[in-house]
Residue, then its C-alpha position, 0 to 999 in steps of 0.5 A: m556244153k552238153k558234156k557239162t550238163f550230162i556230168s551235172s545231171v549224173v552228180f545230181i542223181l547220185f547225190f539224190c540217191i545217197i540222200f534218199y538211201a540215208c533218209r530211208k535207212f534212218y526211217l526203216d531203223f526207226v520204224h523197225t525199232c518202234k514197238i507197236g501192239e494193238n488189241i492184245q487180249t491179255v497181259q501175258d501176251l505183252p512184252l515183258w517190259l509192259q507187263d506191269i499194268p493191271s493183270s486183268a487188263t484186256n484189249i491192250s494197245y500200245v506204242a513204244i518209241p525208242s530213244e535215239r541211242t536205241i535206234h543206233k544200237k544193234n541187238v538192244s537187250n534192255f529196250e525198256l531202259s532206252l525208251l523215249s515214250v510209251t503210250c498205251e490204253f486198255n480196258v480194266s474194271e475201276k476196282s482193278f485199276l484203283e487197286w493197281t494204282k494203290s499198289k504202285g503208290i500212284p496218288l490219283q485225283k478225281v477228274n474235275g471237269s474234264v482231262t485230255i490225254y494222248r492215245y496210242q494212235q498219236n504216233l501212228i496217224l498223220p495229221p490232216e492236210g489243209d485247214d478243214p475243221d471237220k478233218q481236224r476234229e476227227y484227227e484229234s478224236q483219234i489221237e486224244a481221249t477226253v475223260h469227264k468222269g474218272y481219275e487222273y495222275s499227272h507228274v513231271l519229275e525233276d529230270g523232265d520225265n512226264w507221267n500221265i495216267v487217266y482212267d475213264s470210269e464211264n468206258q472202263k478204260a485206262y490211258i497211260h502216256l509216259v515220256n522219258s526226257l533222257i535221250 
């Protein structure tokens, strides 16, 4: 009887170790493949794949989440071609932002009422546990920006890609959230 219990315990521990290792490896691959930058002061200090924002942008923060195919490839050279999502925000004058969107052919609309967009922290901050409404409001204020005066562009392409760009005229801040549907 004791021998069966011992063998069962050893098998359970081995199984647990294998599962833990597999989950840990996937998590570490994912975390090390994500690209994160916070409070970068100039566009020139950004990775090349993100330098197509207004050249006068400052205080740039971003999170780029790779698609599953990027996570499982080693030495990915075209990171930007395999992104699942990019969320960034930066300070920029209204004039520079409007010139940039015009040069890119982005048809902005004035914000009518208010618009909410995800901030780059949405992928960095865990939601609060429990049902405390104060903690939930604090969490939402960290992962979302609500703009009352400014410009917006939202477009879902036929392939499911989702583009959201919002400019906050009061705070002179731009928010971009792009989701690639092709994994």
